[in-house]
N, C-alpha and C positions, 0 to 999 in steps of 0.2 A: 420772808421775814424782813421787817424794817425795825431798826433800833435807832432812835435819835436821843442825843444827850445835849443838855444845855446847862450852863452854870451862871448863877447870878447871886446877888446879895439876898440872903434869907429875909432880912427885914423889909425888903421891897414887896415881897409876897404877902407878908403879914406884919404891917407896920406897928400894930398894937400888941405884938407878941412879947415884946421886951427882949427880942433876940439881940445878941451882941452884934454891933454893926459890922464887925469883921467876919462874921459867920457867913459862909457861902452855902448855897443850896444847889446841888446837882440834881437835875431832873432827868429821868430816863423814861422814854416811852417805848413800849414794845408792841408791835402790831404784826399779826399773822397776815401774810400777803401772798396771793397766788399770782405770780408774775405772768403766767401763760394767758390768763383771762383778765387780769387786772382787778380782781375782786379781793375783798377781805377774806382771809382764811382763818377759821376759828380753830384755835389750838386747845389742847387740854389745859385746864386752869393752872396747874403747877408748872407748865412749860414757860409761861410768861415770866414768872419769878426766876426760873432757872436761867433763862436768857439774860435777864437783868443782872443776876449775880455773876454770870460769866463775863459780861461786858465790863462791870465795875471792878472786878478782880477781888481777890481774897481780902485785902486790907480794908476795902470799903463794904464788902458784902456782909460783914458781921454787923453793920449798922444800917442796913438797907431797910427802907420803909415802903410798904405798899400804900398807894394813895387812891386806888379805885380804878374804874374802867369806864370807857365810853363806847358807844356803838358807832359804826360807820354812818355816813350821810344817807345811804340808800338801804342800809341793812340795820335792823334793830337789834341784832345779836351783838353782844359785847365783843369787840375785836381789838381794842387798843387799851392796854393796861399801863398805868403810870406808877413810877417808883421814885423815891427821893433818898439822897444821902446828904447829910449836913457835914460840912468840913470846916475846920478851923483855919486860921491864917497860914498855917504850915501845910495845909492840904490833908491833914489827918481826919478820918471820919470820927464824928462825935455824936452823942445822943441828941435827939431833937430837943429844942428848947422847952422848958417846963410850961411856958405860957402859950405854946403853939396850939391854935384852936382847930386847924384843919385835921380831920380824922385820919390818922395814919396808923397802920398796923406793922409791927416788926415782921420782917420776912425771916422765916426760920428755914434752915437747911433741909 
């Protein structure tokens, strides 16, 4: 299992969204990985969201959004899933901006 997180200004990803310039976007990527052979490991679909929720914690998990999936370079099966959390200047999770055009689906427990 590989989980990577990054944080940046939400407005940088979607400059035309009208997002508050102080709004941050935390991106979380979850990838199944078989360390013994070095290949992608395909998980059950709900496992990706469960890992993302566990990593971001209860306070952020209630506003976690699924952003879709990509396949590995040699494997066409979907193996890396992406999630987002928008946070205000105090680090509290908030709803996605109304003008956000990237298709995001709320993750439910």
